[in-house]
TORTI-44998 format. One record per atom (N, C-alpha, C): residue in three letters; atom name; y, x, z. Coordinates in steps of 0.05 Angstrom, whole numbers. Atoms other than C-alpha are relative to their C-alpha. Layout:
! TORTI-44998
- res, atom, Y, X, Z
- ALA, CA, Y, X, Z
...
//
This chain:
! TORTI-44998
- res, atom, Y, X, Z
- MET, N, 28, -1, 7
- MET, CA, 367, 870, 57
- MET, C, -4, -12, -28
- THR, N, 5, 9, 27
- THR, CA, 342, 863, -14
- THR, C, -19, -24, 1
- GLU, N, 17, 23, 0
- GLU, CA, 313, 794, -28
- GLU, C, -25, 5, -17
- VAL, N, 26, -3, 15
- VAL, CA, 240, 795, -49
- VAL, C, -6, -25, -14
- LYS, N, 7, 24, 16
- LYS, CA, 224, 748, -106
- LYS, C, -29, -7, 4
- ARG, N, 27, 10, -4
- ARG, CA, 164, 705, -93
- ARG, C, -13, -5, -27
- LYS, N, 15, 6, 24
- LYS, CA, 111, 701, -146
- LYS, C, -18, -25, 4
- GLY, N, 17, 24, -3
- GLY, CA, 67, 641, -160
- GLY, C, 9, -22, -19
- ARG, N, -7, 23, 16
- ARG, CA, 77, 572, -187
- ARG, C, 30, -4, -2
- PRO, N, -28, 6, 3
- PRO, CA, 144, 552, -216
- PRO, C, 7, -25, 17
- PRO, N, -7, 23, -16
- PRO, CA, 183, 500, -176
- PRO, C, -7, -26, -15
- ALA, N, 8, 25, 12
- ALA, CA, 161, 428, -187
- ALA, C, 25, -15, -10
- HIS, N, -22, 16, 12
- HIS, CA, 204, 383, -231
- HIS, C, -10, -28, -5
- ASP, N, 7, 28, 5
- ASP, CA, 205, 309, -244
- ASP, C, -9, -2, -29
- LYS, N, 11, -1, 27
- LYS, CA, 158, 306, -303
- LYS, C, 9, -24, -17
- ALA, N, -8, 24, 15
- ALA, CA, 176, 235, -323
- ALA, C, 29, 3, -11
- GLU, N, -27, -4, 10
- GLU, CA, 250, 254, -327
- GLU, C, 1, 22, -21
- LEU, N, 2, -21, 21
- LEU, CA, 233, 317, -367
- LEU, C, -8, -12, -26
- LEU, N, 10, 13, 25
- LEU, CA, 195, 274, -417
- LEU, C, 21, -18, -12
- ARG, N, -21, 17, 11
- ARG, CA, 253, 225, -423
- ARG, C, 21, 17, -14
- GLN, N, -20, -17, 12
- GLN, CA, 302, 281, -437
- GLN, C, -11, 14, -25
- ALA, N, 12, -13, 24
- ALA, CA, 254, 315, -485
- ALA, C, -2, -20, -23
- LYS, N, 1, 20, 20
- LYS, CA, 247, 249, -522
- LYS, C, 28, -3, -13
- ALA, N, -27, 2, 11
- ALA, CA, 323, 245, -530
- ALA, C, 6, 23, -18
- VAL, N, -3, -23, 18
- VAL, CA, 323, 315, -559
- VAL, C, -15, -4, -26
- ALA, N, 17, 3, 24
- ALA, CA, 266, 298, -606
- ALA, C, 12, -21, -19
- VAL, N, -12, 20, 17
- VAL, CA, 301, 235, -631
- VAL, C, 24, 11, -15
- GLU, N, -24, -12, 13
- GLU, CA, 364, 276, -646
- GLU, C, -8, 21, -21
- ARG, N, 7, -22, 17
- ARG, CA, 330, 336, -678
- ARG, C, -25, -3, -16
- GLY, N, 25, 4, 14
- GLY, CA, 263, 309, -701
- GLY, C, -23, 11, 17
- PHE, N, 22, -8, -16
- PHE, CA, 196, 313, -667
- PHE, C, -13, 26, -10
- ASP, N, 11, -25, 11
- ASP, CA, 171, 367, -714
- ASP, C, 15, 24, 8
- ALA, N, -18, -23, -6
- ALA, CA, 230, 410, -695
- ALA, C, 3, 5, 30
- LEU, N, -3, -3, -29
- LEU, CA, 222, 401, -619
- LEU, C, -12, 26, 10
- ARG, N, 9, -25, -11
- ARG, CA, 216, 467, -583
- ARG, C, 6, 1, 30
- PHE, N, -5, -3, -29
- PHE, CA, 212, 488, -510
- PHE, C, 29, 8, 5
- THR, N, -28, -9, -4
- THR, CA, 279, 522, -518
- THR, C, 20, -23, -1
- ASP, N, -18, 24, 2
- ASP, CA, 311, 456, -539
- ASP, C, 0, -16, 26
- VAL, N, 3, 15, -24
- VAL, CA, 284, 421, -478
- VAL, C, 12, 15, 24
- ALA, N, -12, -17, -21
- ALA, CA, 304, 479, -433
- ALA, C, 30, -2, 0
- GLU, N, -29, 2, 2
- GLU, CA, 375, 475, -459
- GLU, C, 10, -26, 9
- ALA, N, -9, 27, -8
- ALA, CA, 379, 400, -448
- ALA, C, -4, -6, 29
- THR, N, 8, 7, -28
- THR, CA, 347, 399, -379
- THR, C, 9, 21, 20
- GLY, N, -6, -21, -19
- GLY, CA, 366, 466, -349
- GLY, C, -25, 11, 13
- VAL, N, 25, -10, -11
- VAL, CA, 292, 478, -334
- VAL, C, -9, 24, -17
- PRO, N, 8, -24, 15
- PRO, CA, 268, 548, -354
- PRO, C, -24, -6, -18
- VAL, N, 22, 3, 19
- VAL, CA, 221, 554, -414
- VAL, C, -27, 5, 14
- SER, N, 25, -7, -13
- SER, CA, 169, 586, -369
- SER, C, -11, -23, 17
- SER, N, 8, 23, -16
- SER, CA, 168, 525, -323
- SER, C, -10, -23, -18
- LEU, N, 9, 21, 19
- LEU, CA, 162, 478, -383
- LEU, C, -28, 7, -11
- GLN, N, 25, -9, 11
- GLN, CA, 105, 519, -411
- GLN, C, -22, -4, 21
- TYR, N, 20, 3, -22
- TYR, CA, 70, 517, -343
- TYR, C, -7, -30, 2
- ALA, N, 4, 28, -4
- ALA, CA, 79, 441, -340
- ALA, C, -15, -13, -23
- PHE, N, 11, 13, 23
- PHE, CA, 58, 424, -411
- PHE, C, -20, 17, -16
- GLY, N, 18, -17, 15
- GLY, CA, 21, 484, -439
- GLY, C, 11, 8, -27
- THR, N, -9, -7, 27
- THR, CA, 32, 485, -514
- THR, C, 22, -19, -9
- ARG, N, -20, 17, 11
- ARG, CA, 88, 456, -556
- ARG, C, -12, -26, -10
- ASP, N, 14, 24, 10
- ASP, CA, 38, 407, -588
- ASP, C, -6, -19, 23
- ALA, N, 6, 16, -23
- ALA, CA, 18, 384, -519
- ALA, C, 26, -14, 11
- LEU, N, -26, 12, -8
- LEU, CA, 92, 373, -501
- LEU, C, 6, -24, -18
- VAL, N, -6, 22, 18
- VAL, CA, 102, 330, -563
- VAL, C, -18, -23, 5
- ARG, N, 19, 22, -6
- ARG, CA, 39, 290, -548
- ARG, C, 8, -15, 25
- GLU, N, -7, 13, -25
- GLU, CA, 62, 277, -477
- GLU, C, 26, -16, -3
- VAL, N, -25, 14, 5
- VAL, CA, 132, 257, -501
- VAL, C, -6, -27, -14
- LEU, N, 7, 24, 14
- LEU, CA, 101, 207, -549
- LEU, C, -15, -20, 17
- ARG, N, 15, 18, -17
- ARG, CA, 52, 179, -499
- ARG, C, 18, -14, 21
- ALA, N, -18, 11, -21
- ALA, CA, 105, 170, -445
- ALA, C, 21, -19, -13
- GLY, N, -20, 17, 13
- GLY, CA, 155, 141, -494
- GLY, C, -11, -27, -8
- VAL, N, 12, 26, 7
- VAL, CA, 107, 88, -520
- VAL, C, -7, -16, 24
- ALA, N, 6, 14, -25
- ALA, CA, 85, 70, -450
- ALA, C, 25, -13, 11
- GLU, N, -25, 11, -10
- GLU, CA, 158, 61, -431
- GLU, C, 9, -24, -17
- GLU, N, -8, 22, 18
- GLU, CA, 171, 17, -492
- GLU, C, -16, -25, 7
- LEU, N, 17, 22, -7
- LEU, CA, 112, -27, -474
- LEU, C, 8, -13, 26
- GLN, N, -8, 10, -26
- GLN, CA, 133, -33, -402
- GLN, C, 27, -14, -1
- ARG, N, -27, 13, 3
- ARG, CA, 205, -49, -422
- ARG, C, -3, -28, -12
- MET, N, 4, 27, 12
- MET, CA, 181, -106, -466
- MET, C, -14, -19, 19
- ARG, N, 15, 17, -19
- ARG, CA, 133, -131, -414
- ARG, C, 19, -11, 22
- LEU, N, -18, 9, -21
- LEU, CA, 187, -134, -360
- LEU, C, 21, -20, -11
- ALA, N, -21, 17, 12
- ALA, CA, 236, -167, -408
- ALA, C, -10, -28, -5
- VAL, N, 9, 27, 9
- VAL, CA, 192, -225, -430
- VAL, C, -17, -15, 20
- GLU, N, 19, 13, -17
- GLU, CA, 142, -239, -375
- GLU, C, 12, -18, 21
- HIS, N, -13, 18, -20
- HIS, CA, 192, -271, -327
- HIS, C, 8, -26, -12
- GLU, N, -8, 25, 13
- GLU, CA, 208, -325, -378
- GLU, C, -23, -20, 2
- LEU, N, 21, 20, -4
- LEU, CA, 170, -388, -360
- LEU, C, -6, -16, -26
- ASP, N, 3, 14, 25
- ASP, CA, 182, -422, -427
- ASP, C, -12, 18, -22
- PRO, N, 13, -17, 19
- PRO, CA, 133, -395, -479
- PRO, C, 16, 6, -25
- TRP, N, -17, -4, 24
- TRP, CA, 181, -404, -538
- TRP, C, 22, 20, 6
- LYS, N, -21, -19, -7
- LYS, CA, 236, -367, -501
- LYS, C, -11, 29, 2
- ARG, N, 13, -26, 0
- ARG, CA, 187, -310, -490
- ARG, C, -3, 11, -28
- ILE, N, 3, -9, 28
- ILE, CA, 173, -307, -564
- ILE, C, 27, 8, -12
- GLU, N, -27, -7, 10
- GLU, CA, 247, -309, -580
- GLU, C, 10, 27, 10
- LYS, N, -9, -26, -11
- LYS, CA, 262, -252, -533
- LYS, C, -16, 23, -11
- TYR, N, 17, -21, 12
- TYR, CA, 204, -212, -561
- TYR, C, 12, 7, -28
- ILE, N, -11, -5, 27
- ILE, CA, 234, -221, -631
- ILE, C, 27, 15, 2
- ARG, N, -26, -13, -3
- ARG, CA, 305, -203, -609
- ARG, C, -2, 29, 8
- LEU, N, 3, -28, -10
- LEU, CA, 284, -141, -571
- LEU, C, -15, 17, -20
- GLY, N, 15, -16, 20
- GLY, CA, 234, -120, -624
- GLY, C, 17, 9, -23
- ILE, N, -17, -7, 23
- ILE, CA, 285, -122, -680
- ILE, C, 25, 14, 9
- SER, N, -23, -12, -14
- SER, CA, 345, -107, -636
- SER, C, 25, 3, -17
- ILE, N, -26, -3, 14
- ILE, CA, 418, -112, -657
- ILE, C, 14, 26, 9
- ASP, N, -12, -26, -9
- ASP, CA, 432, -47, -619
- ASP, C, -11, 22, -18
- ASP, N, 9, -20, 20
- ASP, CA, 429, 6, -674
- ASP, C, -13, 24, 13
- ASN, N, 11, -24, -13
- ASN, CA, 418, 64, -626
- ASN, C, -27, -5, 12
- MET, N, 26, 7, -13
- MET, CA, 363, 30, -587
- MET, C, -22, -3, -20
- ARG, N, 21, 4, 21
- ARG, CA, 327, 8, -650
- ARG, C, -8, 26, -13
- ARG, N, 6, -25, 13
- ARG, CA, 333, 76, -682
- ARG, C, -18, 18, 18
- GLU, N, 16, -16, -19
- GLU, CA, 306, 112, -620
- GLU, C, -28, -11, 2
- GLY, N, 27, 12, -2
- GLY, CA, 249, 63, -613
- GLY, C, -17, 4, -24
- TRP, N, 16, -2, 24
- TRP, CA, 228, 64, -685
- TRP, C, -7, 29, -8
- LEU, N, 7, -28, 5
- LEU, CA, 232, 139, -693
- LEU, C, -24, 8, 18
- LEU, N, 22, -6, -19
- LEU, CA, 186, 143, -632
- LEU, C, -26, -12, -11
- TRP, N, 25, 13, 9
- TRP, CA, 136, 92, -660
- TRP, C, -10, 13, -26
- ILE, N, 9, -12, 26
- ILE, CA, 135, 122, -730
- ILE, C, -14, 27, 5
- GLU, N, 12, -26, -5
- GLU, CA, 121, 191, -703
- GLU, C, -26, -3, 16
- TYR, N, 24, 5, -15
- TYR, CA, 70, 164, -654
- TYR, C, -23, -8, -19
- TRP, N, 21, 8, 19
- TRP, CA, 31, 130, -710
- TRP, C, -8, 23, -18
- ARG, N, 6, -23, 18
- ARG, CA, 36, 191, -754
- ARG, C, -17, 20, 15
- ALA, N, 15, -19, -16
- ALA, CA, 11, 236, -698
- ALA, C, -28, -10, 5
- ALA, N, 26, 11, -7
- ALA, CA, -45, 188, -681
- ALA, C, -20, 2, -24
- SER, N, 17, -2, 24
- SER, CA, -71, 193, -753
- SER, C, -15, 26, -1
- ARG, N, 13, -27, 2
- ARG, CA, -90, 266, -741
- ARG, C, -7, 11, 28
- ASP, N, 6, -9, -27
- ASP, CA, -99, 269, -665
- ASP, C, -20, -20, 12
- ASP, N, 20, 19, -9
- ASP, CA, -164, 239, -638
- ASP, C, 7, -14, 26
- LEU, N, -7, 12, -25
- LEU, CA, -137, 228, -568
- LEU, C, 21, -22, -4
- LEU, N, -20, 20, 5
- LEU, CA, -75, 192, -593
- LEU, C, -11, -23, -16
- ARG, N, 11, 22, 16
- ARG, CA, -115, 152, -644
- ARG, C, -15, -20, 18
- GLU, N, 14, 18, -19
- GLU, CA, -159, 124, -588
- GLU, C, 20, -15, 17
- GLU, N, -20, 13, -17
- GLU, CA, -99, 110, -544
- GLU, C, 17, -20, -15
- SER, N, -17, 18, 15
- SER, CA, -60, 78, -600
- SER, C, -13, -27, -4
- ALA, N, 14, 25, 2
- ALA, CA, -114, 26, -609
- ALA, C, 3, -17, 25
- SER, N, -3, 14, -26
- SER, CA, -109, 9, -535
- SER, C, 29, -11, 3
- VAL, N, -28, 8, -2
- VAL, CA, -33, 6, -539
- VAL, C, 5, -25, -18
- ALA, N, -3, 23, 18
- ALA, CA, -37, -42, -599
- ALA, C, -12, -25, 12
- ARG, N, 12, 23, -13
- ARG, CA, -84, -87, -560
- ARG, C, 17, -11, 22
- GLN, N, -18, 8, -21
- GLN, CA, -37, -88, -501
- GLN, C, 24, -15, -11
- TRP, N, -23, 12, 12
- TRP, CA, 21, -105, -546
- TRP, C, -6, -28, -10
- ARG, N, 8, 27, 10
- ARG, CA, -16, -163, -579
- ARG, C, -6, -18, 24
- GLN, N, 6, 17, -23
- GLN, CA, -40, -187, -511
- GLN, C, 25, -11, 13
- LEU, N, -26, 9, -11
- LEU, CA, 32, -192, -487
- LEU, C, 10, -25, -15
- VAL, N, -9, 23, 17
- VAL, CA, 48, -239, -545
- VAL, C, -21, -23, 2
- LYS, N, 22, 20, -2
- LYS, CA, -20, -274, -540
- LYS, C, 3, -18, 24
- ARG, N, -3, 16, -24
- ARG, CA, -6, -297, -469
- ARG, C, 22, -22, -4
- ALA, N, -21, 20, 5
- ALA, CA, 58, -332, -492
- ALA, C, -11, -21, -18
- VAL, N, 12, 20, 18
- VAL, CA, 20, -365, -549
- VAL, C, -19, -18, 15
- GLU, N, 19, 17, -15
- GLU, CA, -35, -389, -503
- GLU, C, 14, -19, 19
- ASP, N, -15, 17, -18
- ASP, CA, 15, -416, -453
- ASP, C, 13, -23, -16
- GLY, N, -12, 21, 17
- GLY, CA, 51, -454, -509
- GLY, C, -20, -20, -10
- VAL, N, 21, 19, 8
- VAL, CA, -14, -484, -534
- VAL, C, -9, -17, 23
- THR, N, 9, 15, -23
- THR, CA, -35, -504, -464
- THR, C, 19, -23, 7
- ILE, N, -18, 21, -8
- ILE, CA, 28, -544, -451
- ILE, C, 8, -18, -24
- GLY, N, -4, 17, 23
- GLY, CA, 28, -574, -521
- GLY, C, 25, 6, -17
- HIS, N, -24, -7, 16
- HIS, CA, 89, -538, -549
- HIS, C, -7, 14, -27
- PHE, N, 9, -13, 24
- PHE, CA, 50, -498, -601
- PHE, C, -25, -13, -11
- ALA, N, 24, 10, 14
- ALA, CA, 0, -523, -652
- ALA, C, -8, 20, -21
- ILE, N, 7, -22, 18
- ILE, CA, -30, -461, -683
- ILE, C, -24, -6, -17
- ASP, N, 22, 2, 18
- ASP, CA, -77, -457, -741
- ASP, C, -17, 25, 3
- GLY, N, 16, -23, -5
- GLY, CA, -131, -410, -717
- GLY, C, 0, 7, 30
- THR, N, 1, -8, -29
- THR, CA, -137, -370, -652
- THR, C, 27, 11, 9
- ALA, N, -24, -12, -12
- ALA, CA, -83, -346, -605
- ALA, C, 1, 30, -7
- GLU, N, 1, -28, 8
- GLU, CA, -106, -275, -622
- GLU, C, 11, 4, -28
- ASP, N, -10, -2, 27
- ASP, CA, -93, -288, -696
- ASP, C, 30, -4, -1
- ALA, N, -29, 6, 0
- ALA, CA, -24, -318, -682
- ALA, C, 15, 24, 11
- ALA, N, -14, -23, -12
- ALA, CA, -5, -259, -637
- ALA, C, 1, 23, -20
- ALA, N, 0, -22, 20
- ALA, CA, -27, -209, -690
- ALA, C, 20, -5, -22
- SER, N, -19, 7, 21
- SER, CA, 14, -245, -742
- SER, C, 29, 4, 9
- LEU, N, -27, -3, -10
- LEU, CA, 76, -246, -698
- LEU, C, 7, 30, 4
- VAL, N, -5, -28, -3
- VAL, CA, 70, -172, -681
- VAL, C, 5, 13, -27
- ALA, N, -3, -11, 27
- ALA, CA, 61, -154, -754
- ALA, C, 27, -8, -13
- LEU, N, -26, 11, 10
- LEU, CA, 121, -198, -772
- LEU, C, 23, 16, 11
- VAL, N, -23, -15, -12
- VAL, CA, 168, -164, -723
- VAL, C, 0, 29, -7
- ASP, N, 2, -28, 7
- ASP, CA, 142, -95, -738
- ASP, C, 10, 5, -29
- GLY, N, -8, -4, 28
- GLY, CA, 151, -104, -813
- GLY, C, 30, -4, -5
- LEU, N, -29, 5, 3
- LEU, CA, 221, -133, -809
- LEU, C, 17, 22, 13
- SER, N, -14, -21, -14
- SER, CA, 243, -82, -758
- SER, C, 1, 26, -16
- LEU, N, 2, -25, 16
- LEU, CA, 220, -25, -803
- LEU, C, 19, -2, -24
- GLN, N, -18, 3, 23
- GLN, CA, 259, -54, -862
- GLN, C, 29, 4, 9
- VAL, N, -27, -4, -10
- VAL, CA, 322, -56, -819
- VAL, C, 5, 29, 5
- GLU, N, -3, -28, -8
- GLU, CA, 311, 14, -793
- GLU, C, 3, 19, -24
- VAL, N, -2, -18, 23
- VAL, CA, 301, 46, -862
- VAL, C, 24, -5, -17
- GLY, N, -26, 4, 13
- GLY, CA, 367, 17, -884
- GLY, C, 1, -18, -24
- ASP, N, -1, 20, 21
- ASP, CA, 350, -41, -930
- ASP, C, 26, -16, 3
- ASP, N, -26, 14, -2
- ASP, CA, 420, -69, -944
- ASP, C, -3, -30, 0
- ARG, N, 4, 28, 1
- ARG, CA, 390, -137, -956
- ARG, C, -12, -11, 26
- MET, N, 13, 9, -25
- MET, CA, 357, -139, -887
- MET, C, 13, 12, 24
- ARG, N, -13, -8, -24
- ARG, CA, 406, -130, -831
- ARG, C, -14, -12, 24
- SER, N, 15, 9, -24
- SER, CA, 384, -141, -759
- SER, C, 3, -30, 5
- ALA, N, -5, 28, -5
- ALA, CA, 416, -210, -753
- ALA, C, -17, -17, -19
- ARG, N, 16, 15, 19
- ARG, CA, 382, -234, -817
- ARG, C, -29, 3, 6
- ALA, N, 28, -4, -6
- ALA, CA, 316, -203, -797
- ALA, C, -8, -17, 24
- THR, N, 6, 17, -23
- THR, CA, 320, -239, -730
- THR, C, -3, -29, -7
- ARG, N, 2, 28, 9
- ARG, CA, 333, -306, -764
- ARG, C, -26, -4, -15
- THR, N, 25, 3, 16
- THR, CA, 276, -294, -813
- THR, C, -24, 0, 17
- ALA, N, 23, -1, -18
- ALA, CA, 228, -275, -758
- ALA, C, -3, -25, 16
- THR, N, 1, 24, -17
- THR, CA, 247, -335, -716
- THR, C, -10, -24, -16
- ARG, N, 10, 22, 17
- ARG, CA, 236, -384, -774
- ARG, C, -30, 3, -5
- SER, N, 28, -5, 6
- SER, CA, 170, -352, -791
- SER, C, -17, -4, 25
- ALA, N, 15, 4, -25
- ALA, CA, 148, -353, -718
- ALA, C, -4, -29, 5
- ARG, N, 3, 29, -3
- ARG, CA, 161, -428, -716
- ARG, C, -23, -10, -17
- ARG, N, 22, 9, 17
- ARG, CA, 114, -437, -775
- ARG, C, -27, 10, 10
- ILE, N, 26, -10, -10
- ILE, CA, 60, -392, -746
- ILE, C, -9, -15, 25
- LEU, N, 7, 13, -25
- LEU, CA, 63, -428, -679
- LEU, C, 0, -31, -2
- GLY, N, 1, 29, 3
- GLY, CA, 70, -498, -708
- GLY, C, 20, -14, 18
- THR, N, -20, 12, -17
- THR, CA, 133, -514, -670
- THR, C, 27, -3, -14
- SER, N, -27, 4, 11
- SER, CA, 202, -541, -689
- SER, C, 21, 6, 21
- THR, N, -18, -6, -22
- THR, CA, 233, -515, -625
- THR, C, 25, 14, -11
- VAL, N, -25, -13, 9
- VAL, CA, 306, -496, -637
- VAL, C, 11, 17, 23
//
């Protein structure tokens, strides 16, 4: 008997896993060059199914960026929030933010650079990026507030100001490392950020 092919919706796939694999392809080939055919080749999912799931190529890229940034934020949150000591939380934030792992840092920063670039011309991403930035600062702000409460930090200004300064510090140094400044290797950037964080927080903690 000849098998009759059923028409209708394509089979369901794990969308989160598709987005993770699409991100890996984008990091390797560039977000501007990401195509459905690339993702299909990497995942084994037919182009038609990918188009059904995401619609357009631009929508695919947007979803990859949104999922990637959310994953980065959650990764940092899980890494630092279990630390009871506020200074250890700040130290871990610095180490993970700058990262001595070249591959992890490159993947993360290519994602963020493309996310910010896309947000500058995409109203939806622009609105979401402001929320992401607030969540990122809030993560650091809680550590600052806890340190002030127990008397370990003596900040000049508000916890919000200190958190914004620390985020800007780590972002700036990380970017210098990523773009290949020979004078700013990851180890040096981490030391520089740690010394600066002590000054911002008013602590001599070693």
